[in-house]
N, C-alpha and C positions, 0 to 999 in steps of 0.2 A: 515503371522504377521506384526502387526505394532510394529516397534521400537519406545522402550523408548525414549521419550520425541519427537514420531513424531507430537503431538499435537501443539511442539510449532513449529515446523517449517511449517505445515502446514498453518502458520499464515502469514499474508501479514505483508511489515514493521509495516504501522499506529498500526495495531491491537498486534502488539508486545507491540511496546511505551504504545499504553494503557492499557494492560495489567500490563508492567512493573509499569506505574504508579497508577492504581491503588492498585496494592498488596505491592504497598511502604507505601501508606498511611495505608493499611488494616494492615501493620507490624508497622506502629506506633503508633496502639490502641493496637495490641499484645505487644507491647513494655510495653505498661501502665499498662497492668494487671501484666504483669513479672518483673515489674519495682518497683511497687508500692503498687499493691495489694496485694501481696504473700507477701509481707515483714511487709505488716501490720498484716495479719495471726499472721505470726511471734511474734511480738512483742506485739499484744494485745489480744491474746489468740483465742480460735474460738466464743468467742461472740461477742465483739465490732470489733476482726480483721476480723471474717468473715461476718460482717454486712458491713466493708467497701470495702473488696473484693469483695463481690457481688455488691455494687453500682460501683466499679470500674470496674467491669465486665461488668457491665448492660450498663455506659456510653461507655466504649469499642465498644459494640454491635449497640450504636445505632449511633457511631460515622463509624463503619464499613458499615452500610446502608446509612448514609449520603453521605459518599464518594460514594458508587456505585450510590445512586440518583444524586448527583452533575457532575457528570463524564459524567450520559444518560444527562445531561439536557445540557453538553457541547455540546454535538453532537448533541442535537437538537432531541434525543428521547424519550422524556420526558417534561414534565412544569417542572419548577423550584420548588424544594421543599422547599417552601418559609415556610409551618407550618414544615415540618422535622428540618429547621433549626433552628425554634424560640423552638422546644423543646429541643433541642440540647443544645441552652441555657441556657434554663430554668434549664435543668436537670444537667448541670456545676457546675452552681449557687448554686444547691441544696447543690451539693456534697461539692463546697467548705464550705460553711457554716457548713455541719457536720463534715470536716475535722479541722475546726477552732474549735470546738466547741470540741473534742477530746483533741487537743492540750492543751485547757483552763480549760477543766473542765474532763478531763478523769483522770484515772487511775495516782497517783504520782510513776510513775516506770521508770528508764532510758531508754530511747529512744522513749519514746509515743510521746513526741513533735517533734521531729524530724520526726517521720514515719509520722505522720500527716500532717506534714507541707510537704514533701516530696507529698505526697496526694493531698494536695491544689495547691501543683503548677505546679504539671507535670497534672493533671486533667485542669487545666484553659489553660496550654498552646497548650492541642494536643485540645481542645475542641476548641477554639480560629483559630487553623490553617486549621483544618477539615470544620469549617465556612465556611472560605473563600474562599475555594473552590467553594461555590454556590453563590460567587458572582460576578462582575464583574469590575463592577466602581471602581477607585483608591481609591477616596475620602470614599467609604464603607468599603474597604480593612483597612484603615487608621482608621475611624471608630470602625472597630469589636477590631483592637489590642487594640486603644487607651481607649477603654471600656473594656475590660478584665482586662489592668492593673488599672484602676481607679477602677473599680469593685474590684481588690483584695486589695484595700486599703480601701474601705467603707467596708467592711465583716470586716476587721482585727481590724480598728481600736476601732470601737464601743465597741470590746471584751474584752479591756483593753491591748492589745499588743502594746508594746513600740513604739515612734514614728521611729525611728531608724530601728526596725524592718517591720514598716510597708512601709517605704521609702527602704529599699531595696527588700520588696519581688513583689512592686508595679515593680522596676526595672527589677526583675530577670521575671516578667511575660510579660514585653515588649517585650523585647529583643530576649527572648525565642519564643514568639508568634509571633514576627515579624520573627524572622527566620522562622519559619515553614511555615508565611505566604507568606511571598518570596517563599519559594520551592512551594508553592501550585500554587502563580499567574504564576510562569517560566514552570511550569510543566506541568499547562492547556497551555499557553502559545506554547509550544512545541510541545504540542498533537496535535491543532488544524493546525501548520506549517508544521509536516510533512503529515496530513492529507490533507491539499489545494497540498502539493508538488507531493502527489500520486495523486490526480486528476486533475493537470498539465500534469503528463506523459499521464496518459490516454486521457487524448481532445487532447496533442499530436501525438497521434497515432491516434484517428478519423480524425483529420487534415492532416494527410498522406494518409489516403484511400481516405479522401473527395477530396485531390490535384489530386490523382491517375483519380478518378474517372472524376474531370473535364476535366484534360489532356486527357482522352478518348474520352470524350465530345466535347470536339475543333477538336482534330482529325477528329473527324468522321462527324462532321458539316463542316470542310474545304474540306473533301472530298465527301460528299451530295449533301451540299449547291449549288455548281454553276452545278452539275448537273442536279439536280431536275427542277433547274432552267430553265435549256437548253432545257430538256425534255416537261416540260409544254409547253414554246413556240413552240417546232417546234412539237408539237400535236394540240395545237391552231392552227397553220397553215395548217397543213393535213387536220386537219377539214375543213376549209373553203376552201381549193382545192379541196375535194371530194364532198363539197355541189355544187360547180361549175363544178365540171365532171373534173377537171384537172388532168390528170394521175401524174403528179408530187408529190401528195398525199402520192402515195405507196413510192416514192424514202424518202420521209419527216418520213415513218413511219418506212421505213428499217433504217434511222438514229437514231430513236428514239429507237428502237431496239438493235443497236449495242451500243448507249450511256447507256442503261439500261443495258445491260451487261457487260461494262467496270466498270459501279458504282459496280456492283456485286462484279466483282475482286478486286475492289479498298477496298470495304469493307472486304471482306477477308483478303484483307494485313492488313489491321491495325486492324483487330481481331487479327489476327496471331501475327503479333508484340508484341499485347496487352498480348496476354496469353504468350507466347514465351518468357522464362526470359535468359539473358546473364547472366554466372556466374561471369565473373569478375566483371562486373556492379555491379551485388547481393553481392559478396563479400565486394566489396568497400562501399557500401550503408550500409551493416550489420555494418560493423566497423565503419562507421560516425556516425550513428544512437544512437549505443548500449556508444560509447563513448561519445555523446552529454548526454547521458541519467547519467554518473556517472558510468557506468559500462566499465571494463577494458577487451577489446577485441584485441585478437593473431590472425593473420590470416596467415596460413601457406601454401605454396604452389601454383602455377599459374596455368591457366586453359587456357589461350590461345589456345593450341596445340589439346585439345579434339575437339571431332566431335561436330557440332551445337544438335543434338539432344540429347547429353549428357550433355553439358551443360545447356541446357533448363531444363530439368529433375531433375539436379541438384541446378540449380539457383532457382528453387521450393521451394528444400527442404531450400536452406538457407533463401528465403525469410518466410517462415512459421516457420521455428525456430524460428528466430531473432522475430517475431510475438510476439510469447508464451513467451518465455524470456524477451519482455517488458510487457505485460499483466498478466502474469500467477505464477511469479515468484517473489522472491527477492534477485536478483544476485547484487555479486559485482564481477565478473569475468567470462568472457566466453572466448573459443578458438576454432577457424575453423582450421581445418585440411584438406588438400586435398593432395594425394597421386595417384602412380599407382603401384601396388603391385599384381603380378601373373594372370596379365594380366586382371584386374579388378581396376576401378576406385573408391578410398574411400574417403567418405566425411564424417569426425568424426566432428561433434557440441556437445563439453558439456558447460555446464553453471552450477554455484554453484547457492543455494538458492532455490532449488525447494521445490515447499510446499505442494503438494499435491499428492498421490499416481494416476493415472489415468488423472491426470490437463492434463499434457502435452499428455500421452499417449493413450489415449482413446478417444480422439474428433476426429471430421470430419475433421479437417485438416490434419490431420498424415494419415488419410484412404482416403484422394485426393492426397495427398502424394505416398501412395503405389500405389494408381491406376495410376498415373502418370508413377513412376518407374517400373510399369509391362510391360508397353507398350514399353520398351525399356530394357527387360528383366532384370529390377534390382529388387534389396530389400531393404525392410527399417527394421530397428531394433531400439526401443527408450524403456527404461525403466532406472531406478535408477541403479548407479553404487556404491553406498557409499551414506553415511550421507546429505544429500539435494545434491548431486551431480547427476545431469540428462544428459544422453546422447543420443544423434542421432546417429545411423549411415546407412547411405546409400552405399551400391556398385552398380557401371551399370558394366556388362561386354566389352571388347574390343574384337572387330574382329582382324584378323590379318593386313589387312590395315590400321585399325585405331591406332594399336600399332607401326606399324613402323612409321606412322606421328607422334604419339607423343613422340616417340622415337628421331626422327632429329628434332621435335619443342625443346626439352629438350638439345639435345646435341647444337644446334645453338644459 
């Protein structure tokens, strides 16, 4: 069964920031309905108040749609919603005019003017703030905020509103919409920055893999380049000697055969060194890489006295789990523990911020680790150990001689 809130934990950090930004502006629209729409219904009655509530609710719905389309445009998922922005601006102006009309021509009751004025101001402020989500240039943001403030005065003044009230209304709309516009601009900047940081982390992981491949290519070239050149030269010499009927051709081919076998052995050594992982090196490398990406990493235990095949198998566990923490989670903390208990070496890797069931445990990476550990009679367990906490436990048995060596290493 999926735990409550699991959908949130399964999201990456950029997706969480985007969801938070999206619903923050949706909340502004819902606040508009609760803050001025419902009070209008109570103050003006079901007829006029119901009409204002319907208009405010429509405005809130269009604002929420605009927020979604504008943020999708920000992330490059759709075109800029220009028509929707203009539609929202026109709807905002229409509701503002209606609110002023209600304040000036509505029923002569206490609270009517104040209720209509609240609808007027809040609709303009929220509309301006949401529209700025769909523009980029600073001058256009200023134009939206200033235009709504001037529009508030242009709507109010012809209807006979006192000059002082018009000036106060313009100032309130200007500062209110400016604050919301600043919030929108900063939220978009923050969202883009988080996505860029996440892409940079993915790029760094890919560069690390590419660097390792280049290192292996250089090692292989160093081993094979000289030997292949010698084989080519000696083969050509053997051909020339054979054409002349010289018996030295046989000696040259024997030398070619020797060099070929030597090259084969050296290639195997290179591949073996590439495939075998040194546990101490992997532990230090994991701590360095995770710390560099902002993840607090704690490493406990030493691997110096462990047999080479055990270190190699557990080193691959550290390498693979570190890769999973970087790629698949949203970790803040990671701990790696190595201990010897009851004749077994136990390696435990824990990280918080796991985002999806099966992401860590069901992939081909951990399946490959189980196969490597099986060669040394080891086992691997991986799974969730709490809310967002993922744990990998690898165990490898030690024979009696290995136990004695480990004990001597620890005592020394």
